[in-house]
N, C-alpha and C positions, 0 to 999 in steps of 0.2 A: 504494500500499499504506500501511497505517496508520502504519508506523514507518520509512518511507523517509527516509534522511538522519539517522536517530537512532542513538545508541549506547547500549548497555546493559550493565550488570555484573550478573550473577546469582550470588550466593553459594549454596553448596550446589547448584550447577548440574549436578553430575555424576550425579545420581539423583533419583528421587522427583518431588515437586512442583517443585523448582528446575529439573530437567531439562525437565519438561513446559512450564514457563514460558519457558525459553531456546529451546526448539523453536518455540513459538508466536511469540516475538518475531522470531526469524530468518525464519520464514515470512512475516512481515509486513514484512520489509525492514530490520530492525535489524541492525547489526553488534554482535556479542555477545562479551563476555569471560565465560567460564565459570570460576568460582572454586570450588575444592574442596580439602579437606585431603588428598585422595588424588590425587596428581599423574596417575596412570595413568587414573583415572576421568575427570578433567577432560580430559585429551587425547582420550580416546575419545569423550566427548560433543561435544567441539569438532570432531573429525574428522567426525562425522555430520552437522554443519551446514555443512561446507565451508570455503571460504576467507574467508567473512565472519565466522568465529568464531575466537577465540584462548582458550587454556588458561592459567590461572594457578593455581599451588599456593599455598595460604595457610592458616594456622590462625587463624581470626578471634578466637580467645580470647587472641591475643597482639597487643597494641596495635602493636608494630613491624611485624607481618605486615599489619595493617589499612592502616597508612600506605603500606607498600610495594605492596600490591595496588592501592591507589587511584592511586599514581603510575605503576604499570606499565600499568594499564588506560588511564589518560589518554594515556600515551605511545604505546600501541599502537593505540588507537582514534582518537586525535586530540582527544577530549573524552569527558566522561561526561554523557549526558542523563538516564539512568534507572538507578536502583539497585533491584533486587529482592533483599532480604536474607532468603534462605531457609535459610541454614545453621543447623543446630541438632541437638540430641540429645534423646532422651526416655527415661523410665524409669518403671516402676511400683514404687513403694516406699511402704508405709504411714508416716504420720507418726512413730509410735513407733519405727519400724525404720530410718529414714533416718540415715545416718552423716554426719559433717561432711564427709568425702571425697566422698560422692556429692552432697551439697548443693553444695559448691564447683564440682564438675565441671559440673553442669548450669547453675548460675547464671553460671559464668565463660564458657561457650560460648553459652547461649541469650540471656542478658541482657547481660553485659559485652561479648560479641562483637558484638551489635547496636549498642551504644553506640560501641565502637571503629571499626567498619566505616562506620556511618552518618556519624559525625563526620568521618572521613578523607575520604569521597567527598563529603559536603556541602561541605567547604572547596574542593574542585575545582569543583563545580557553581556555588558562589557566585561564583567568578571570571568566569563567563560568564552569570550572571543567569538561569539556568534549571535546573530539575530536578525529577524525579519519583521520590520514595522510597516503596516499598512494603515494609513489614516483614511477617513472618509470625508471628503470635501463634497462639492457639489458643482454642477454647471453654474449655479448662482454665484459661485466664487470666481468665475471666469467671465461671465456675461451679465450685464446689467439687466434688470427686470423689475416690473412693477411689484411693489410690496416687499422687496427683498433687502431692505436697508441694513438691518442689523445682521440677518442671516447671511446675505451676500458678503458683507464686510468680514464677518467671522470666518466663513469658509474660504474667502480669499486669503485670509491670514493663516489658515491651516495649510494651504497650498505652499506658501512661502516658508512657513516653519518646517514643513516636511522637506523641502529642498535643502534648507539649512542643516537639518538632521543628517541628510544623505551626505553632505560634504563633511561635517564634523564627526560622524560616527562610523565612517568607512574604515578608519584605522583600527576599530575594534571588531571588524568582520561583521558589522550591522549594515543592512540596507534599509532605506526608508523610501517608500512610494505612496502615492495618494490616488485614490479613485475619485472620479467626479461623476456621480450618478446624475442622470436627468430625472425625468418623471417616472418613479418606480412605485408600484401598487403596494404601499405599506399602509398601516393603519394611520400613521401620521399623515401621509399624503391624502388619504381618503377624507380626513377631517379638514385639511388645509385647503384642498382644491375644490373650489366651486364648480358648478356645471359650466359657467362661463370661462373659468380658468382652464378646464379640461378642453374646451373647443379651441381656445387660443393655442394651448400647448400642442395639441395634436396637429394643428395646422402647420406647426413649425417642425415636426418630427418626420423625416423622410420614411421611416419604417411605419409611421401612422398607428402607432399604439404606445401605451405605456409599458415599461419594463416590469419584470418580476423580480423579487428579492434573490431568487435562486440565480438569475442571470448576472447579478452583481457578484454574488458569492463565487461563481465560476472564475471570474477575473481575479478576485481577491486571493483565491487558492493558488492560481498561477504566481502571483507576486510573492506569496508566502513560501513557495517551494523553491528547491534548489534549481529547478529549470530557469528561474529568473535571477540566478546568482550574479549575473552581470548587469542587472537592471537596478538602478538606484537613482533617486531624484525625479522619477517619471510621474506624469500626471496622465492618467488613463481615463478617458470619458466612457461611460457605459450609459449612452444617452440615445440610442437609435438614430444617430446622425444629426441630433439637434444643434451641436456646436458647429458642425461642418456646414449646416444649411444657410444659404442666403435667400435670394428670391426663388420661389418654387411656383412653377405654373401648376394649374389644377391637375389632379391626379389622373383625370380622365384624358389628359393630353391637350 
């Protein structure tokens, strides 16, 4: 199996894209620590994977929680080979309407949480000279869009932060790459995307559909594997062609 004898930490692993990634890692032989702010959700997801999975409750926006989850995962798994940092929140709020409280909440979780968690886990990885870090950004961090003020800014920061990690952590045998999913059918997106938003989004997606969490998981597994050992600092869009598209004529020709 692709990840036999490997261990992985998946934040936001109790639902959505994180859960899909955790399931794929486990199916390929990895022992997995599922981290989620909701302890019940983490426990339920870990139970689905059996004895090779453990659950850890943590709020990634708290630096002390990030340090604790890294130490606990290393103790329970024996080491940490892979980190998939998927924990995050989103919101649709126009620039002129975004409040300081909304800004801080999203930046604290999506950007600062990425920094705290990746730094804490990278320190563990550096100790044994190997690591694969995959962060979850978004097409919103690359391309402007209505209602993406705080979310887009935070995810843009995740992309640059990951590139810095790729440069500085290479000496420790650690790669760092980021995924930029587009419109993916998660529970979060189902709540965030109105019917109007869905029509507008699909109009700009050449493949003419939303993606599935499992399709993001497949790309994450490649970046986490030794098949991608010479890939670091990359930003891979999983978006049905959304970022590639400019003017598109009607699909009927």
